Each structure stands twice: as structure tokens, then as C-alpha cells.
C-alpha positions in Angstrom: 115.9 95.7 134.3 113.8 92.7 134.3 112.3 93.9 130.8 115.8 94.1 129.5 116.6 90.6 130.5 113.3 89.1 129.0 113.9 91.0 125.9 117.5 89.8 125.6 116.8 86.3 126.3 113.4 85.7 124.7 113.0 88.2 122.1 116.0 90.1 120.7 116.5 89.3 117.0 120.3 90.2 117.3 120.7 87.4 119.7 118.7 84.6 118.0 121.8 82.3 117.6 122.7 82.4 121.1 119.2 82.0 122.3 118.6 79.0 120.2 121.6 77.4 121.6 120.4 78.2 125.1 117.0 76.6 124.5 118.5 73.6 122.8 120.7 73.0 125.7 117.9 73.3 128.3 115.3 71.6 126.3 114.7 69.0 129.3 113.7 72.1 131.4 110.9 73.0 129.3 108.7 75.2 129.6 111.6 77.6 130.2 110.4 80.8 132.0 112.6 83.9 132.9 112.0 82.9 136.7 113.6 79.4 135.9 116.6 81.0 134.2 117.3 83.5 136.9 116.3 81.7 140.0 116.3 77.9 139.2 113.7 75.4 140.4 112.9 74.2 143.8 111.7 70.9 142.4 115.0 69.9 140.7 118.1 68.8 142.1 121.1 71.2 142.9 123.2 69.8 139.9 120.2 70.4 137.6 120.1 74.0 138.8 123.8 74.4 138.3 123.1 73.3 134.7 120.7 76.0 134.1 123.0 78.7 135.5 126.0 77.5 133.5 123.9 77.5 130.2 122.7 81.1 130.8 126.3 82.1 131.7 127.6 80.4 128.6 124.7 82.2 126.4 125.6 85.7 127.7 129.3 85.1 127.2 129.1 83.8 123.8 126.8 86.5 122.8 129.2 89.2 124.2 126.0 90.9 125.2 127.6 92.5 128.4 131.3 92.7 127.0 
């Protein structure tokens, strides 16, 4: 399962536009890792972690990957 999520978020050419939009919206959280996207970071505030989750949710919704 982790491989599929990793492929979808970081590699799949079909979702380049959605991925680019996600990474652009989260450029302040670089380097962006799968763990950061799925679990957040302990070193940042709750609101910033919510921003991460909302951006990932938006990426999935816009890409219609799981529709």
C-alpha cells in the first residue's frame, strides 16, 4: 500500500499537474517526504500540520484518483 501512495504522490506521470500543485502549495515544508505528507511533523504547529493534510486531500480530490 505504501508503494502505491508513494508512486501516486511522487512518480506517476498521469498526476503531474496535481503533484506540481501540491508541491507548490507546500514549498515551505521542503524537503517534502511521504512521512511528512501522511503523518505531519512533530516540529511544527498543529495549524501547519492541518495545512499539510488539507493540501494532500485537495490533491487527491482534484486528481479524482480515488473517485
